[in-house]
N, C-alpha and C positions, 0 to 999 in steps of 0.2 A: 236916348239911351232906350233899349226894350226892357219891358217889364213882363217877367213871366210869374206866374205863380203854380203852386203846387200843396198837397198837404204836408209833406215831409221832405226834407233834404238830409241826405246824410251825406256827412263830409269824411272821406277816407274810404278807399276801395281795397283794403285789405281783408283778411279772412273775417274781422269783425264786423266792418262796415257791409260788406257783401252780405252776411248773414243778418246784420239788421235790415237791410233793405228789401231783401227778400221775405223775410217773417212779415215785416209790415206791409208789404204788397200784397201778401197773401192774406191780409185782413181785411183788404179792399180799397185802402189809402193810396193815393197818387204820390209817387216817390221818385225822386231826383237823386241818383248817386253820383257824387263829385269827387274826384281827385286830380291831380295835376298829372297822373300816370294811368295807363290802363290798369284794371282790375289785377292783383296779385303780383305786383311787379316790384313793391318795396319789401318790407320786413317779412310778409307771408310768403315771400318766393324763397328766402334762402335759408329755412330751418330743415331739421331732419326729416320733417314729414312723420311724425309719429303722433298716433292717437292713443295718448297714454293714460290708460286707467289708474295707473300707480304714481302720477305726478301729485300728489297729495300733500307731500311734504314740502312747504316752503323753503326757498334757499337759506333763510337765516333761521336755523334750528341750532339746538345746544351743540352740536358735532362741528359747527361752524368755528367756536372756539377754539379745539383742538387743533383746527387747521391753520388757524391764524399765523403761527410762527413760520410756517412755510409760505405763506402768502406774503407776509412781511418781507420776504428776499426780493420778492418782484421778479422772481425768473419760473414760477410755477406756470406750466400749459394751462392750467384750470383757471388762474386768475391771474392778471397783469392790472396795474393800476398806476394811474399819472398821478404823481404826487401834487402838483399843483391843482389839478381838480379836485384831489381828496382835501386840500385845504380850503378850497373855496366852498367845497360842499360837505363840510365836516358836520353840520347838524344833519344832513340826510344821513351819514355814514353812521353817527352816533343813534339816531332813532331806528336805522335797520340793526344795528345790533341790540339794542333794547329789545327788538321784538325776537330775539333767538332765545329768550330765557325760557324754560320748560312750561311755565304756567301759560305762554301765550302760543305755544305750538298748536296744541290739541284743537283749540278753537277754530283755528285758520284753516286746519288740515279737514275738519268736518265740514267747512264751508266750501273748501277746494272740491272735495269730494261729491257734494252736491252739483257744484258747477261742471264738474268734468262727467259724471254720469250722465247728465242732461246732455251735455255736449255730443259725447260719443253715441248716443242713439240717434240724434240728427244727423251726425255725419254718415251713419251708416244707411239713414235713409235717403239725405240729399242726394248722395253720391251715385246712387241707383236711379233716382229720379232725374238726375242731371245727366243720364246716359252715359255715366264713366265709371260702372262697376269693376271695369279690369284694373283699376288704379288701385284699389285696396287690396292688402294683403292680410289676411289673420292668421298672422306667424308669429305673433308676438314680439317682444324686443329682448335682448339679452345685455345684462349688466354683468362684468366678468373682471377678475382680479389676477392680476398677474403672479402677485406674492399670496399670502395666506390672508384671504379676504373672508374666511367662514364666520368670525365673529360679525363682521360687517354685513354679509349676505344674510345671516340669521336674525339680525336685529331689524333689518329692512322687511325680511319675511314676515317676522311677527308684528311689524307696525301694519303692513298690508293687510294680514290676515284679521286683524282687529276691525277694519273697514269691509272685511267679506271678499278682498280681492285675491285672486289665487296667483301664486308664484310657484316655481320648481327650483331648489336648490340642486346644482349640478357640479359633479367633478370632473376631472381633466376627461375622462373617458366618455362621460354623457356630454360633455361639450363637444367633442369630437364627433360624436353621433349625431348631434343636432346640426353641427355646421362642418360636414365633411371637408370642406375645400380650404378651411384655415390651417393654418400652423398650430400646433400644440402649446402655446404660449401662456395659456390662461390656467390655473389651477382651480379656480372657483367660479362659478357662474351662478347669477340667479336670472330664471327667466319668467319675464313678466307675462304670462300665457294669455292673460285677456286683453293685451295691446295689441292693434293694428298699425299699419304704417300704408304710406301712399308712395308712389313712384315719382310725383312731381307734385309738390304742394302748390305750386304757382299756378299750373294747369289745373289743379282742383278748384281753387279758388275763380279762375276764369271760367269753369263750367258752372259753377254756382251764379256768377254774375249773368251768364247767358240764360240760366233757368229764370233769375229776376227777370231779364228782358222779354223773356217768353211769355210772362206773366201781364206785360205790358209797362214793367219800370222803365226808367231812362236811365242811361249811364251817358256822364257829360265828363271830358276829359278837359280840365281847365285848372288855373291857378286862383284861389280865392283870395281877394284883397282885404275884404272885411266882413264882419259880421254884427249886426247891429239889431236891438230891439226894434219893433215897427208895430206899434198897436198891440194886439192882442197876439202878434206873431213876428216873425223875424224877416230882415233883409240880409241874403248874402249876396255880397258885391264882387263883381269881377271888374276887369279893367274898363270893358266898355258895356256891360249891361248887369242886370242884376235880375234875383229871382226872390219872391216873397213865398215865405212859406209859415205853416201854424206851428211846426215843429220842426227842431233841427238836430241832428243828433250827432254829436263830436266823437268819429271814431278814428281819429287820425293818429294813434299810436304815438310815437316819440315826438310828433309834431304838434300834438294837442295843447300843451301848454302855451304855445306861441299864440294862438287864435283866442284864447281864454284870457291871457293878460290884459288886453283892453279892457275886458269887461270886470275887471277887480279880482280875478281868481289866480291864485298863486300857488300851482301845482307842486307839490316836493316830488319830483320825479329824477331819477337818475337813468342812465342809459347802458345796458349790458349789451356791448358792442360784440359781435360775434363775426367770425369769417368760415367761409367754407371754400374749397375747391373740388370740383370734380374731375376724376381721372378715367380714362379708357379701361373698361374690365376686360380681364381675362376669359373668353367664354367658357374655356374648361375649368376654371376655378371660381364659379359664381358665389358671390354672398348671398345668403339667403335670407337675411332679416338685418335689422340695424342692430349694431353692437357698440354699448358704451363701454369704453376702456377706462376702468375706474381710475386705476394707477396712472395711466397715459393721461388723463385729461382730455380726452377728444371721444367723438362719435363718429362711426363711419356706417354709410348706409347705402342700399342698391337704389339707385334712380333710373330714370328712363335714359339718361345720357350717360350713366357709368356710376362709378362708385363716389359718392360725396363724402368727404372727410370735413367735419365741423370740429372749430377750435373751441377752446374755452371762452370765459367773459373777460373782457377788457373794460375796465372802469375809466371812461374817459369824457371829453365833451362830445356831444352827438356827431358835430361835422368836424371833428379833429382830424388830422391827415391820418389815411390807413398805417397799421403797423402790423408787418405779417409774421414777427417774431412768433407768434404763439402756432401759428399754422406751419412755418417751416420747422417748429421743434417736433409737431406730432406728425407729419406726413411720414418721415421715415420710420416711427414707431407703427404706423398702420400699414407700410410695408413688411414689417416683421410679421404680420397677421395674415394678409391676403395678397396675392399676386395682381398687380394692376399696372397699366401701362402709363403712357405720358398723359400730360394734362390735357383737358377738353375745356377750352375757353379761357377766361380770365378769372382770378380771384375774386370773391364776393365779400361784401363787407355790408352789415346792416345793423340796426341800433335797435335794441328790445326794451320797451318803457317799463321801468321798474318803480314802485312806490315803496316806501319804507317797510310796509308789513307784507310786502309781494302777493298783494292781492288786487285784484283790477278794481277802477271805479265803475259801477254799474247803477244807475240811477239817475235822479232828476239834479240839474244843477241848484244849489240852495236858495239862490235869490232872484232867479230868472225862471219864469213859466214858459213852458214849451222849449227849453234845453236840456238834453239828455246828453249823458256822459258814459262813454262805453270805452275805455281804454285802460292800460295799465297792466296788462296779462301776462307781462314779463315773458320768460322763456317758453312758455306754454301756451302761447296765443293761438298757435295752429289747432292746437287740442281743444281749447277753450271757445273759441270765436263763434260756432253755432248758437251755444246756448247764452252766450253773452248777448248776441244779437236779439234771439228771440224773448229773454226777459226784458229787453227794451221794448220791443214791439209790443208785449203784453201790457206793460206799463202805460205806454202811450194810449192803448185802447181801455183803461182804466181797471185791468185785471191782475190777478196774481201770477207771478211766473211759475213756473213748473218747479222750481226750486227756492230755498231760501236764499233772499238777495241781501238781507238786513247787514251781512260782515262788508258787503262792498259799497255800503251807501256814500256816495261822494262826500256828505258832510262830516264825515271823521276826519277830513283834511281841509275842507274848502268853508 
């Protein structure tokens, strides 16, 4: 059995892990980034590619309670749930709902605002340094209502304004001027004007990984068999060899609880499963920016390969068989907005890791020195990945991160 050594091992090559590896390597430490797949090919691949300044409201907010009757029918495109999973995970569900009360919303929004602001600055810097500036679009993203969503739009706009986030309220005519190629199905829109998007989140992660390798970082594609303390450091064990490291960063997203369980940590994680499918665009009727259909419960966005349609949340086991019911429900709705052709490739499915307070874990493991946790970024992982990784890099170096990380401390659950 060969025995290698490095300063830091980062487990997980999604946006969070790649960001952590790059930020740590920039500080001069030797870093090995390890995943069973190549960078950017799991959860970080299948999102809408939005760099959202306005995603500061956690999913579990007071408005959730008014939506529960519709969700309980289990027919909503926005949310489907597995009854057996719900029974087995009732504690997580109750803790999730307990965080939706008004007094628990503002502190979490403040925390997410700091994380998102730091992340967007890094994204805009890194994508240029990675040689892929053409991938970013500073066109904002549009949330739109087919019915009278004026009150909901104004409430969201007021909330964003409280944090200094700009947005524009649009009527049907203004929406048509903004997106001249879509059909006039929306009555009200809210343009998040300070939000950007990319045309391929998976390829952006790969570009950041290449930037990490350009600094001398090492990427290894392998399955980790076990993780164990080793004196003042750690042993990362594979089938036929091992690596010794002073620090290990767990950035495995929905698979993070698996490797932590043998160390005595029980992570209260649920999985927001999501689906997408891409379709051949009509060159004469291009979609110009991501659009979130608030009533339809889906998002459509222009991507490198075509129009990507993403469905809502499915609460079930991480590895349960795929159910394309939500995707099948929303694709016809998307066709009523923008013309596009046949599907390109197969449907995609992923699992977004979510903790009961909708905040990630960013920080040191409570009972093990040199073990760092960076996961649980739920459906805004692509937006928040860079600052999550940069915060871990700062903490490993014994420095304060660029934003307040106290709300994300792993000790709140572990």
